[in-house]
Backbone bond lengths (Angstrom), bond angles and torsions (degrees), N, CA, C in turn:
res aa  C-N    CA-C-N  psi(-1)  N-CA   C-N-CA  omega(-1)  CA-C   N-CA-C  phi
1 M - - - 1.445 - - 1.529 109.47 -
2 V 1.298 117.99 129.97 1.462 122.80 177.68 1.524 108.00 -74.18
3 Y 1.342 115.56 132.35 1.460 121.59 -178.23 1.522 109.08 -130.28
4 S 1.337 115.90 138.87 1.460 120.24 174.26 1.517 108.63 -147.32
5 A 1.352 115.61 149.36 1.458 120.60 179.30 1.519 109.73 -156.62
6 V 1.338 115.30 149.21 1.455 123.28 174.47 1.514 105.95 -130.82
7 G 1.338 117.06 129.13 1.451 118.54 179.31 1.509 113.31 -177.81
8 P 1.333 115.91 177.14 1.465 121.04 -175.06 1.535 114.72 -85.11
9 Q 1.317 118.16 -6.62 1.457 120.71 -176.71 1.527 111.21 -70.45
10 A 1.327 115.75 142.72 1.463 120.36 174.40 1.525 108.65 -57.83
11 I 1.311 116.38 143.31 1.467 121.90 -178.37 1.517 109.46 -92.24
12 D 1.321 115.71 125.66 1.457 122.07 175.09 1.535 107.29 -99.30
13 P 1.335 117.74 106.56 1.472 119.75 -177.02 1.522 113.84 -55.46
14 S 1.334 118.00 -35.80 1.470 119.34 -178.73 1.531 111.03 -67.38
15 E 1.332 117.69 -31.94 1.471 120.25 176.63 1.525 111.06 -69.33
16 V 1.324 116.90 -38.64 1.466 120.14 178.74 1.523 109.54 -66.79
17 L 1.318 117.56 -45.79 1.471 121.51 179.50 1.532 111.50 -63.42
18 A 1.326 117.18 -34.04 1.462 120.80 -179.75 1.533 112.51 -67.37
19 R 1.326 118.01 -15.28 1.463 121.81 179.83 1.527 112.63 -78.89
20 V 1.332 117.63 -10.65 1.457 121.29 -179.48 1.523 109.38 -119.78
21 G 1.312 115.73 174.94 1.466 120.67 176.15 1.513 111.75 103.12
22 S 1.306 114.07 142.84 1.460 121.82 176.24 1.522 107.45 -158.40
23 S 1.310 115.67 166.40 1.471 119.47 179.24 1.526 111.48 -66.99
24 E 1.332 117.51 -13.63 1.465 121.89 177.63 1.524 112.49 -81.95
25 D 1.326 117.08 -13.48 1.462 120.96 -170.71 1.521 112.84 -96.51
26 G 1.324 113.95 136.21 1.455 120.55 174.53 1.517 111.90 -102.12
27 A 1.329 116.32 -3.27 1.461 120.42 -178.47 1.527 109.79 -140.25
28 S 1.317 115.17 133.02 1.465 122.72 169.77 1.518 105.91 -135.46
29 I 1.331 117.04 125.80 1.460 119.77 -179.50 1.520 109.94 -126.85
30 L 1.318 114.14 156.61 1.463 121.47 178.07 1.514 108.26 -135.36
31 F 1.328 116.56 124.17 1.460 122.37 174.28 1.518 107.35 -108.91
32 L 1.332 116.34 134.25 1.456 121.65 175.93 1.519 109.54 -122.35
33 G 1.311 116.70 129.01 1.455 122.55 168.76 1.520 106.36 -95.44
34 V 1.326 117.30 126.22 1.457 122.38 -172.74 1.529 109.39 -125.15
35 V 1.315 117.01 142.02 1.466 121.26 176.96 1.523 108.24 -67.15
36 R 1.329 115.95 123.05 1.463 120.60 -178.52 1.530 110.49 -97.87
37 S 1.304 115.84 167.56 1.473 122.49 -172.81 1.525 113.77 -87.44
38 H 1.338 117.56 1.77 1.463 119.84 -177.79 1.529 110.42 -152.70
39 A 1.313 115.30 157.18 1.467 121.25 175.00 1.515 108.32 -158.65
40 D 1.298 116.51 128.59 1.471 121.97 177.52 1.525 112.31 51.24
41 G 1.332 116.27 43.32 1.462 120.95 176.38 1.520 115.05 77.84
42 R 1.320 117.50 8.47 1.463 120.71 179.92 1.523 109.80 -118.14
43 D 1.327 116.63 143.09 1.458 121.13 175.73 1.526 109.35 -74.99
44 V 1.315 115.51 137.13 1.458 123.02 -177.05 1.523 108.98 -116.07
45 T 1.340 116.60 136.81 1.466 120.53 176.36 1.520 111.43 -96.15
46 G 1.319 116.77 -17.15 1.459 121.70 -179.70 1.504 109.76 164.74
47 M 1.328 115.57 -168.19 1.460 119.16 178.62 1.508 110.35 -156.16
48 R 1.304 113.75 166.30 1.458 121.29 176.17 1.524 108.31 -122.48
49 Y 1.325 115.60 131.65 1.456 122.39 172.90 1.520 107.92 -105.58
50 D 1.324 116.87 124.45 1.455 122.45 175.60 1.514 109.19 -114.86
51 S 1.334 115.63 152.40 1.450 119.45 -177.52 1.516 110.51 -162.58
52 Y 1.312 114.33 157.74 1.459 121.79 163.94 1.523 102.71 -89.62
53 V 1.344 116.21 95.03 1.457 122.10 -166.21 1.529 112.99 -57.67
54 E 1.313 118.44 -44.34 1.461 119.83 -178.57 1.530 111.43 -59.60
55 M 1.321 116.57 -43.13 1.465 120.18 178.53 1.523 109.97 -68.42
56 A 1.324 117.06 -42.80 1.462 120.62 -179.83 1.522 111.12 -61.47
57 E 1.326 117.11 -40.86 1.468 119.75 178.68 1.528 111.01 -61.68
58 S 1.322 116.76 -41.25 1.463 121.22 179.11 1.527 111.30 -64.88
59 V 1.330 117.05 -45.85 1.466 121.31 -179.80 1.533 110.36 -66.05
60 L 1.333 117.50 -41.77 1.465 120.18 -179.83 1.526 110.57 -64.99
61 A 1.322 117.43 -38.91 1.473 120.38 176.85 1.526 110.56 -62.31
62 E 1.330 116.68 -39.54 1.461 122.13 177.26 1.537 111.03 -62.29
63 I 1.319 115.67 -47.44 1.473 120.91 179.31 1.527 110.31 -60.79
64 A 1.327 116.53 -46.22 1.473 120.98 -179.23 1.527 110.92 -61.10
65 K 1.325 116.33 -42.99 1.467 120.50 179.03 1.525 111.11 -63.14
66 E 1.323 116.63 -44.48 1.465 120.48 178.11 1.524 111.22 -59.38
67 A 1.316 116.92 -45.82 1.469 121.27 -179.14 1.522 111.02 -63.04
68 A 1.315 116.13 -42.20 1.467 120.21 179.75 1.530 110.79 -63.43
69 E 1.322 116.16 -42.84 1.468 119.91 178.36 1.520 110.92 -62.90
70 R 1.328 116.63 -43.87 1.468 120.67 179.19 1.523 111.69 -61.49
71 A 1.333 116.26 -36.83 1.469 121.12 -176.67 1.524 112.37 -86.42
72 G 1.320 117.62 -13.20 1.460 119.78 -178.28 1.516 113.06 71.81
73 T 1.331 116.60 31.75 1.460 120.98 177.86 1.518 108.67 -140.42
74 D 1.314 116.63 150.39 1.461 119.46 173.90 1.526 110.35 -106.32
75 R 1.320 115.70 11.86 1.465 120.61 -177.95 1.534 109.30 -101.60
76 L 1.333 113.50 81.97 1.455 121.70 -177.32 1.525 107.78 -144.27
77 A 1.322 116.18 135.96 1.464 121.75 177.66 1.525 108.61 -137.59
78 V 1.334 116.19 137.08 1.460 120.83 178.22 1.522 108.59 -142.05
79 V 1.333 115.37 135.54 1.462 122.19 179.43 1.518 108.20 -133.13
80 H 1.332 116.79 132.49 1.464 122.00 176.49 1.513 108.35 -120.78
81 R 1.298 116.03 132.70 1.460 121.43 -178.54 1.524 110.85 -93.62
82 V 1.330 115.88 148.31 1.454 122.56 172.03 1.525 108.30 -125.92
83 G 1.330 115.63 160.93 1.457 120.83 -178.63 1.513 110.84 107.25
84 D 1.325 115.79 -165.11 1.468 121.70 -178.83 1.526 110.57 -85.85
85 L 1.331 115.79 129.54 1.458 122.22 178.46 1.512 109.63 -126.27
86 E 1.306 116.08 147.73 1.454 122.73 177.53 1.529 109.51 -99.68
87 V 1.316 116.12 164.71 1.463 121.42 176.04 1.532 108.43 -54.95
88 G 1.325 115.43 133.76 1.457 121.38 178.41 1.523 114.55 95.01
89 E 1.327 117.54 -14.95 1.460 119.42 -179.84 1.530 110.90 -80.11
90 V 1.321 116.02 149.87 1.457 123.00 -179.39 1.527 109.12 -80.44
91 S 1.338 115.66 125.98 1.462 120.62 178.07 1.525 112.13 -100.01
92 V 1.320 117.03 -27.24 1.462 121.40 178.01 1.521 109.17 -149.34
93 A 1.338 115.33 141.45 1.463 121.12 176.46 1.522 108.19 -133.19
94 I 1.327 115.06 134.90 1.460 121.79 179.20 1.520 107.39 -130.10
95 A 1.317 116.88 124.62 1.463 121.48 176.05 1.525 108.24 -122.73
96 V 1.317 115.53 137.45 1.463 121.28 179.52 1.519 108.08 -142.29
97 S 1.326 115.98 139.18 1.460 119.73 170.05 1.521 108.74 -130.60
98 S 1.321 114.26 148.09 1.464 121.11 -177.78 1.528 108.05 -159.83
99 P 1.323 116.92 168.05 1.460 119.15 179.90 1.535 113.43 -59.03
100 H 1.347 117.05 -33.25 1.458 121.26 -177.93 1.522 110.65 -130.66
101 R 1.326 116.87 152.93 1.470 121.35 -173.85 1.521 113.98 -64.77
102 A 1.307 118.57 -35.19 1.463 120.76 -175.69 1.529 111.54 -57.32
103 E 1.317 116.24 -44.28 1.460 120.08 -179.56 1.533 111.08 -63.81
104 S 1.322 117.07 -40.40 1.466 120.68 179.89 1.521 111.25 -65.86
105 F 1.329 116.39 -46.19 1.471 119.42 178.28 1.525 111.09 -62.50
106 D 1.328 116.87 -44.26 1.468 120.52 -179.40 1.526 111.32 -62.24
107 A 1.324 116.80 -43.09 1.467 120.13 -179.09 1.523 111.01 -65.12
108 S 1.312 117.14 -42.30 1.465 120.59 179.18 1.519 110.78 -63.19
109 R 1.317 116.59 -44.58 1.469 121.17 178.76 1.525 110.92 -62.23
110 Y 1.323 116.46 -42.35 1.465 120.46 178.44 1.528 110.19 -59.79
111 V 1.330 117.29 -46.17 1.464 120.82 -178.32 1.525 110.97 -59.93
112 I 1.324 118.28 -49.67 1.470 118.96 -175.80 1.527 111.19 -67.66
113 E 1.311 118.46 -37.84 1.467 120.20 179.11 1.524 110.98 -67.30
114 E 1.321 117.59 -39.68 1.463 120.56 178.83 1.529 111.09 -70.48
115 I 1.328 117.82 -34.50 1.471 121.16 174.08 1.522 108.91 -57.20
116 K 1.321 116.53 -47.94 1.463 121.03 -178.32 1.527 111.88 -62.11
117 K 1.329 117.17 -32.98 1.460 120.99 -177.91 1.526 113.22 -86.06
118 R 1.334 117.53 -38.04 1.468 119.91 -164.31 1.522 116.51 -119.37
119 L 1.313 118.56 -23.64 1.467 119.43 -171.54 1.523 110.96 -72.67
120 P 1.339 118.08 127.55 1.462 120.55 179.09 1.530 111.76 -77.40
121 V 1.322 114.42 68.01 1.470 123.36 175.75 1.521 105.82 -130.19
122 W 1.327 115.58 132.47 1.467 120.70 -177.59 1.509 108.98 -121.27
123 K 1.345 115.99 143.46 1.462 118.41 -179.16 1.520 111.88 -117.76
124 K 1.318 112.83 144.49 1.457 122.35 179.57 1.523 106.86 -125.26
125 E 1.336 116.12 115.63 1.466 120.59 -178.97 1.515 110.65 -84.66
126 R 1.340 115.54 141.39 1.463 122.25 174.78 1.527 107.06 -103.74
127 Y 1.344 115.53 121.81 1.459 120.73 -175.20 1.526 111.27 -100.62
128 V 1.323 115.78 147.53 1.459 122.27 177.06 1.526 110.48 -62.31
129 D 1.348 116.80 -39.28 1.467 121.35 -172.18 1.526 114.76 -93.35
130 G 1.328 117.75 12.70 1.458 116.06 179.96 1.499 114.06 167.59
131 P 1.314 115.13 -153.10 1.460 120.37 -173.11 1.522 113.04 -71.68
132 S 1.313 114.22 168.36 1.462 121.66 174.52 1.520 109.17 -80.53
133 E 1.337 115.78 153.52 1.460 120.58 178.20 1.516 109.88 -141.13
134 W 1.351 115.27 140.03 1.457 120.19 172.80 1.521 108.66 -68.83
135 V 1.314 116.31 143.03 1.456 121.94 -176.87 1.519 109.43 -103.81
136 A 1.322 116.33 130.10 1.462 121.22 175.01 1.516 108.25 -78.50
137 G 1.311 117.48 132.12 1.452 121.49 178.62 1.510 111.02 -78.92
138 T 1.310 116.19 155.52 1.453 121.35 177.05 1.512 109.57 -139.83
139 V 1.301 115.95 158.12 1.452 121.98 173.43 1.516 106.92 -90.76
140 P 1.340 117.42 124.89 1.463 119.66 -177.59 1.528 112.28 -62.43
141 P 1.344 117.30 144.44 1.464 120.11 177.01 1.523 110.61 -63.44
142 G 1.306 115.58 151.24 1.458 120.18 176.64 1.516 114.51 86.27
143 T 1.337 118.25 2.70 1.457 119.75 -179.76 1.513 112.18 -93.56
144 G 1.330 117.28 -6.44 1.444 120.60 -179.58 1.517 113.25 85.08
145 A 1.320 116.81 -4.08 1.467 120.62 179.55 1.526 109.01 -95.29
146 P 1.325 116.85 153.79 1.460 118.72 177.65 1.529 110.47 -63.86
147 T 1.312 117.01 146.70 1.455 120.50 179.22 1.517 108.67 -88.64
148 V 1.321 114.65 102.82 1.458 121.63 -178.92 1.522 109.15 -130.78
149 E 1.311 115.68 150.63 1.457 120.25 172.80 1.518 107.03 -75.88
150 H 1.344 117.18 132.01 1.452 119.31 -176.46 1.510 113.77 -121.17
151 R 1.331 117.51 -48.23 1.464 117.58 -175.65 1.491 111.10 -141.79
């Protein structure tokens, strides 16, 4: 069953991974996006994710469904956190299982790239040396998508 959620609760990676997997699957993977201690040469103390949660939940469900269809599996779970997070906390978790690893890796990659492009969630980094700043989103190089500022 495809599962997606957006909310302020801390993400437990083992709970997300437990939502996928079957005796038919030879691959189960878990991707975690974690708040890091630096960005663009500046030390970061944490960040805030803001969202219109109802819209974000709808868009994330759409992304998850698309990824599952592309991978040929319905065993996919994705959770995105909103609110204030500290360095080291999980901001997004994606779990996928499928008969073969390629499909799981591809589905996970699709989900995170589409989150970056489409999910109405915005992040504001808190810096050690000064004020917080909203971060403009970008499309990572090598994905085949145009490099545009998005969020």
